ROBAMI-848785 format. One record per atom (N, C-alpha, C, O, CB): y, z, x; residue in one letter. Coordinates in steps of 0.001 Angstrom, whole numbers, plus 524288, in hexadecimal, padded with zeros to 5 digits. Each point is the difference from the previous one (the first is absolute). Glycine has a CB too. Example, Ala and Ser with C-alpha at 12.3 -4.5 7.8 and 13.67 -1.06 7.14 Angstrom:
7E9C681E7883386A;804A6800007FC86A;804B08000080384A;7FFED802998040CA;7FB7E802457F490A;808AF7F85280606S;804A68003C80334S;80442802DA7FCFES;80454800A9801FDS;7F9387F6F6802A3S;
END
This chain:
AD5A2099B1812E0M;7FAE07FDFE80173M;7FFA07FFDF805F2M;8033D7FD968029CM;7FC2D7FD017F510M;7FCA8807FE80A6ES;7FF5B8000C805A9S;7FC357FBB1801A8S;7FCD07FE207FCEES;8050480B958034AS;7FEA07F4D88049EL;7FCB67FBD880230L;7FAD58023D801DAL;7FFA08049880161L;808597F66080151L;7F40A801B27FD50T;7FB0B801AC80246T;800BF80093805E2T;803B17FDDC80239T;7F7127FD9B7F69CT;801C580763809A1K;800858010880596K;7FFFB7FB098034EK;8033A7FF928038BK;7F874808F07FAECK;800D37F3AF8008EP;800387FB3680321P;8050C7FCDA7FF35P;8021A7FDCE803BAP;7F437801F17FBC4P;80B9A8000B7FBACV;804D17FD0B7FEFCV;804AA802C18027CV;803687FD758023EV;7F8D27FF1C7F552V;803F08089E8080DL;80428802F28028EL;7FFB47FF4E805EAL;804037FF5480290L;7FBF3807337F613L;7FB557F9A280988G;7FF507FF1B8059AG;801D77FA9C80199G;8026A7FF598041BG;7F612806C07FBD1G;8065E7F60B7FCD6L;801BF7FAAA8010FL;805F77FFB98001AL;802427FD958037EL;7F5957FEE77F847L;80AB4805F88006DA;805B67FFDA7FFAFA;8028A802F28048CA;803857FDF880291A;7FBC6801677F3B0A;7FEE88056180AB5V;8024E8032B8042DV;7FEC97FD9980553V;803717FF9E80356V;7FBB8808797F715V;7FBF87F64D80661G;7FE877FD97804FBG;802ED7FAF580101G;801A67FEFA80466G;7F5A0805097FABAG;809637F8CE7FCD1G;802EA7FB1F800A1G;805AC800F58015FG;802247FD7080376G;7F7DE7FE607F63DG;80873807DF8039AA;8057D801308010EA;800B58022680588A;803897FE5E802D4A;7FDDA8036B7F39EA;7FB42801DA80B0FL;8006F8023980542L;7FE937FC0780435L;802587FFFC80434L;7FB96808CB7F816L;7FE467F3E1802A1G;7FE9E7FBE4803B6G;8047D7FC37800D7G;801097FE5580464G;7F5AE802827F8E2G;80BF47FDD07FE77L;8048C7FC8C80075L;80448802A080331L;8024D7FD848036AL;7FB827FE597F3F1L;8034C809148079DL;803EF802CC80318L;7FE6D8004F805BDL;8034B7FF7D80378L;7FF1E805B77F49CL;7F8997FBA1808E6D;7FE0E8002C8055CD;800EB7FAC9802B7D;801C47FFD680478D;7F77A806C67F8E6D;805917F52D7FFF0G;800D77FADA80249G;805BE7FED8800F0G;801707FDD88040DG;7F6847FF2D7F788G;80B4B80467800B2L;8059F7FF0C80093L;802658034080461L;804097FE888022BL;7FC5D7FF647F459L;7FD298067880ACDS;802008032D8044DS;7FF887FD278053CS;8026680196803DAS;7FB26806787F727S;7FF6C7F3D180522G;7FF8E7FCDF804BFG;805187FD6980197G;800997FE5C8047BG;7F636800257F937G;80CD68011F7FEB2F;805197FDC18014FF;8030080363803E4F;803B07FE2880278F;7FC8C7FDB87F4B3F;7FE348091880966F;8028B80367803CDF;7FE4A7FEC480597F;8026B801D8803BAF;7FE1F805157F56CF;7FB5E7F60480774E;7FE117FE858052EE;8012D7FA37800E3E;7FD4D7FCA37FDE1E;7FB8480A45801C4E;80B317F7EA80379P;8019E7FA88800BCP;7FBB77FC6B8021FP;800077FB547FEE0P;808D680812802A3P;7F37E7FEAE80182S;7FBEA7FCB280241S;7FC3F7FDE87FBDDS;7FD127FC568010FS;803A5808CB8072CS;7FF527FD207F317L;7FC8A7FE347FBD3L;8025F7FB9E7FCBDL;7FD657FDE87FC8BL;7FED780AFC80335L;808917F5B780145A;802C37FC177FCCCA;7FCDE7FAFC7FF2AA;7FFD97FE107FB9AA;8087480599807C3A;7F5347FA28800A6P;7FD277FB117FF1EP;7FB328007F7FC7CP;7FE337FC1A7FDD7P;804EF8013180AD3P;7FACA807687F6BDV;7FB33800B67FCF6V;800C1803847FB3FV;7FC378022F7FDFEV;7FECE7FC8B80A34V;809C9801D77F601M;8010E803997FBACM;7FD1D7FE807FB01M;7FE7C803727FD02M;80A377FE42806EBM;7F6857F9587FB1DG;7FD017FE637FB62G;7FA83802448001AG;7FE16801FD7FC10G;807227F5C78037DG;7F84C807EE804EBS;7FABA8022880096S;80006805EC7FFB4S;7FC84802567FDA5S;801117F5FF807D0S;8065380A1D7FCECV;80058805BA7FFEDV;80071801EC7FA63V;7FD37803997FE72V;807147FC6980A71V;7FF2A7FDA47F415I;800C28019E7FA96I;7FB1C7FEEF7FCC7I;7FE58803507FCF0I;80B437FAEF803E5I;7F41A7FD317FFD6T;7FB557FE8C7FD09T;7FB77803B480119T;7FD8D801FD7FC5FT;805637F4B7803D1T;7FBEF80A3B804D4F;7FB968035E80157F;800FB805A87FE71F;7FC5C802B27FE63F;801897F756808FFF;806F2807D67F90ES;80131805577FE58S;7FF65800957FA1BS;7FDF5803EE7FE22S;808347FD038096DS;7FB9A7FB2E7F58DL;7FF77800257FA52L;7FA3C7FFE57FE6DL;7FE56803147FCB3L;80A5E7F8678025EL;7F4488010780340L;7FA6A7FFB67FEC3L;7FD29805058017CL;7FCA5801E07FD1CL;803B37F47680435L;8010780BD180335K;7FDA7804F1801B1K;8012E804477FC02K;7FC898030B7FEA5K;804567FA4780AD6K;803EC802F17F4A5G;80174803EB7FC19G;7FD407FF3A7FAD8G;7FE3F803C57FD96G;80A477FCED806B4G;7F7127FA6A7F9F9L;7FD5C7FEE47FB10L;7FA3F8017280033L;7FE00802947FC77L;808547F640801F2L;7F70780584805B6V;7FA628011880081V;7FF13805DD8009FV;7FC9D802377FD67V;801F67F4EC806AEV;8046B80B5D7FF59A;7FF5F805A3800C0A;8011B802E87FAF1A;7FD53803CD7FEC4A;805337FB4680AA9A;801577FF357F3A8G;80161802957FB20G;7FBC17FFAA7FBEAG;7FE96803F47FDA7G;80A8D7FA198044FG;7F4D27FD537FD27V;7FC177FF667FBE5V;7FAD7802A98018BV;7FD6F802597FCAEV;806CE7F527800A0V;7FA3E808298079BV;7FB268028D801B4V;80096805F37FFC2V;7FC6A802BA7FE53V;801877F5968078DV;80688809AB7FBC6T;800FB8059D7FFAET;80002801C37FA4ET;7FE158043C7FEC5T;807287FB6980993T;7FCE47FD267F431G;7FFF38013E7FA73G;7FA7E800687FDD9G;7FED58038A7FCF6G;809B07F7FE8022EG;7F414800E080268Y;7FA8C800447FE3FY;7FD4B804D780221Y;7FD03802887FD34Y;802B67F3B980259Y;8014980B0E8055AV;7FDB0804BB80240V;80207804CE7FD18V;7FD0C803A67FEF7V;8022E7F7F6809E0V;805CB804617F5DCS;8025C804747FD4BS;7FDCB800CB7FA83S;8002C804557FDEAS;807E67FA2780741S;7F5DF7FD627F882Q;7FD7F800987FAE5Q;7FAFD8031E8006BQ;7FE80802BD7FC58Q;805647F4D3800D6Q;7F98C808068073DR;7FAF48028C800A3R;800628055F80281R;7FCA3803567FF2DR;7FF777F3E980185R;807F68099180252V;800BE804E6802CFV;80497802CD7FD80V;8044A7FDD77FFBAV;7F8117FE6E808C4V;802D38086A7F5B7H;80424802DB7FD4AH;801FA8048580358H;80019804847FE59H;7FBF57F9017F902H;805818011980D64S;8020D803CE803ADS;804C27FD93802A6S;7FFBC7FBA780209S;7F746808717FF6AS;80D567FEC17FE81M;804C27FE028027BM;7FF0C7FEF3805CCM;8017A7FBE1801FCM;80407809127F786M;7F8127FEB48092DL;7FF087FF6580598L;7FC947FB4080115L;8013A7FCE180372L;7FFA180CCC7FDB0L;7FAE27F5BD7FBFAL;7FC887FB88800DDL;802A17FAE07FE8AL;7FF057FC0580283L;7F953809C27FBD3L;80AF87FA387FDA9G;802E17FB497FE8FG;803C17FE5080447G;800607FB6180146G;7FEDA807307F567G;8038B8013780B86I;803A87FECA80441I;7FD0E7FE35804D9I;801887FC2E8027DI;804D380A697F9F8I;7F56C7FC25804E8L;7FCE67FE7580496L;7FD937FA987FF4BL;7FFB97FCF5803B7L;7FE6580C7B7FE0AL;800227F5607F980A;7FDDE7FAC67FEF4A;8043A7FBEA800B1A;7FF0F7FBEA8025AA;7FA66807DB7F765A;80B327FD4A8043AG;8045A7FC57800A0G;8014D7FF13805B4G;800DA7FB8F801A4G;802A48075F7F5D2G;7FCA98014D80B8FI;801267FF8080598I;7FBC47FCCE802B6I;801357FC8680319I;8038080C1E7FCC3I;7F65C7F87F7FF03A;7FBAF7FD3F80295A;7FFED7FA337FE9DA;7FF367FCB380368A;7FBA780B987FC7EA;805F27F6787FB2AI;7FFF17FA8A7FE50I;8048B7FCFF80277I;7FF497FBB48020BI;7FC72806F17F578I;808E77FFA480846A;8048A7FD6980244A;7FF8F7FF9E805EDA;801C17FC2A8024FA;803AA8071F7F646A;7F843800A4809E5A;7FF477FFD3805AFA;7FC4F7FB9380187A;800F17FD3D803D3A;8009F80C737FCACA;7FA427F5A77FC82A;7FC4B7FBC180127A;802A87FAAC7FF6EA;7FF437FC8D80344A;7F9428091A7F9A4A;80A897F9B17FEFBL;802C67FB0B7FF42L;8042C7FF3A8042DL;800D17FBA4801DCL;7FD81804EF7F486L;8044F803A880B14S;803F87FFA38041FS;7FD867FE8F80532S;802467FD1B80318S;80332809847F83BS;7F5E37FB668059CL;7FD4A7FEB6804DAL;7FECB7FA2B8004CL;8004D7FDA78042FL;7FBDC80B5B7FBFFL;8027B7F4B17FB69L;7FF247FA557FFF0L;804F17FD0E80181L;7FFC67FC1D802D2L;7F96C8050E7F645L;80B45800B180506V;804FC7FD888015AV;80136800D1805C6V;801F37FC7380297V;8014D804F07F43BV;7FB9A8035080B3AV;800EA8011B8058AV;7FCC17FC5380364V;801EC7FDF2803E7V;7FFFF80B7D7F9FBV;7F93A7F5C0800A5L;7FCA27FC9080318L;802117FA6D80015L;7FF347FD26803CAL;7F92B8087D7F9FBL;80A457F8D47FE12R;8024E7FAC37FFC7R;805307FFCC802EDR;8011F7FC2F802B4R;7FA7D802547F4ACR;807938059E80818A;8053F7FFFA8023AA;80021801A4805B8A;803837FE6D802E2A;7FFD6803767F44AA;7F8EB8013980A7BG;7FFEC801CC80569G;80091805E280056G;802A48026B7FCCCG;8011B7F515805FBG;7F9C680AC080118M;7FFE8805A9800A5M;805548024180165M;800CE804B47FF6BM;7F5F87FA8280354M;80CDF7FD987FF12A;80539801EF80154A;802BE8022F7FB2CA;803708035580078A;7FD217F619806D1A;7FDF5804BC7F423L;80270801BD7FB1FL;7FCAA803F77FD13L;800BF800CB7FB52L;803A67F6988041CL;7F7ED80B1D80348F;7FC45803817FD71F;802B4804277FCA4F;7FF05800517FB4DF;7FADF7FE2C80C24F;80978804AB7FAEBL;8028F804387FD16L;803DC7FDE87FBFAL;800A18024C7FBD2L;7FE528037880BF4L;803A17F5E77F976D;803CE7FDB77FC59D;7FD697FE117FAFFD;802927FF957FBF5D;802EE7FDDB80BA9D;7F583801647F89DI;7FD2B7FE1F7FB6AI;7FCCA804677FD82I;7FFDE800797FB38I;7FFC37F688808C6I;7FDD480C287FF29M;7FC7D804077FDF7M;802DE8046A7FD29M;7FE51801A97FBD0M;7FBA57FC2F80B71M;80A518040D7FAF6I;802AF804777FD97I;802267FEA37FA96I;7FEF7802E17FC4AI;803598005D80CA9I;800A97F8747F672P;801CC7FEC27FAB0P;7FB7E7FEC97FC41P;8004C801457FB5FP;807F17FB538088AP;7F3A8800FD7FE0CG;7FB877FECB7FCB7G;7FD59804E97FE01G;7FE9F800527FB67G;800287F77680990G;8008180C057FE6FM;7FD7D804E17FE6AM;8038B803297FC60M;7FE1A802A27FC74M;7FCE77FD7880BFFM;80A167FFA77F86AL;803AB802957FC7AL;7FFC47FD847FA93L;8000E802BD7FC0CL;805C97FF7680B94L;7F9E67F8A27F838L;7FF5A7FD367FB08L;7FB13801F47FD37L;80022801187FB52L;8047B7F6ED80863L;7F720808697FF1FG;7FB17801D27FDB5G;80062805867FDE0G;7FDE5801277FBD5G;7FD6C7F90F80A4BG;8075B809377FCB6A;8009F805647FE3BA;80335800397FAFCA;7FEAF802E97FC68A;800B48003180CDFA;804CB7F9DA7F678I;8034D7FFF77FB56I;7FD0F7FDC37FB5BI;80047802217FBB3I;807AA7FCF6809EDI;7F53F7FCA67FB33V;7FCF87FDA47FBBFV;7FBB7803BE7FE30V;7FF15800857FB4FV;802C87F67A80844V;7FB8680B9A80012G;7FBF2803C87FE93G;802398046C7FCBAG;7FDA48019D7FC22G;7FD897FC2D80C07G;8095F8042A7F963F;8028E8041E7FCFFF;8018C7FE107FA96F;7FEE88028D7FC14F;8045B8016880C40F;7FF487F7877F77CA;801F77FDF37FB02A;7FB957FEEB7FC29A;800788012D7FB5DA;807167FAE980963A;7F431801B37FD28T;7FBBD7FEC47FC6BT;7FD4D804ED7FE09T;7FE43800297FB84T;8007C7F75C8091CT;800DF80C7F7FEA9Q;7FD97804E77FE3FQ;80396802F77FC49Q;7FE308024C7FC30Q;7FCDC7FE3280C39Q;809F87FF767F8AFR;803A98032D7FD02R;801B17FD687FAE5R;800588029B7FBF9R;802B58012A80C6AR;7FE017F7257F7BEF;802767FD717FB8CF;7FC8D7FC177FD20F;8010E7FECC7FB77F;807288026E8092FF;7F3B77FCC57FDDAG;7FCA97FC1F7FD75G;7FC588027A7FC1BG;7FE868048C80081G;802067F5FC80766G;7FE028026C7F435R;7FC2D802007FC3BR;7FACE7FD49800FDR;7FFC97FB83801B6R;80747806537F787R;7F4DA800FB805A6T;7FACA7FDC980089T;7FF237FC577FB6ET;800A8801897FB7DT;7FBE8806788094DT;801FB7F3377FC54G;7FF237FC267FBDEG;7FB45801667FCB6G;7FBFB801A88020FG;808117F7818038FG;7FC6E8062D7F550V;7FB96800BC7FC72V;7FF4A7FAFA7FCFAV;803C57FD3D7FEDCV;7FDD080C8880066V;7F9AC7F5187FF7AS;7FEE97FB427FD12S;801F18008A7FA60S;800DB8045B7FE25S;7F7527F9E180792S;808827FD7F7F7A5A;801EA800117FA9FA;7FC1A802D77FC6FA;80192802BD7FC5FA;803467F4C780538A;7F624807D47FF75A;7FBFB802947FCC6A;8002D805EB800C6A;7FF56802F37FC43A;7FAF67F50480454A;80696809C580433A;800258058B80102A;804F9802787FDD5A;80008804A67FEC4A;7FA8C7F9E780934A;809937FE737F78FA;804F8802167FDFEA;7FFC0800F37FA27A;80321803097FDFAA;8019E7F8478091CA;7F7A6802367F61CR;7FF9C800917FA47R;7FD90804EB7FEAAR;7FF538012F7FB64R;800207F58F80380R;
END
């Protein structure tokens, strides 16, 4: 049984967002705010994943799914950059956009389009 595109996006985005947040441990200066880094990265991944999944249900193109994922994750990453400061622009934007590209690919390639119970009969 395969997952619907939004649920798959939620799972993949959440997992990648958590990994993104945990990667902050490689930067010693982030130690005092690691709780916030992990929380915001996880939320960014979850939101980007589910929104990309919904877009992928409507758009049946691998390229458009990946571009939508990148755009959605970039917009959310930009919100984090504005909060964290422009000094971390690339450190936040690049992993965020990579997360979006992976989620866009995964939802287009592996997710199934949800059908209602009435339509399945």
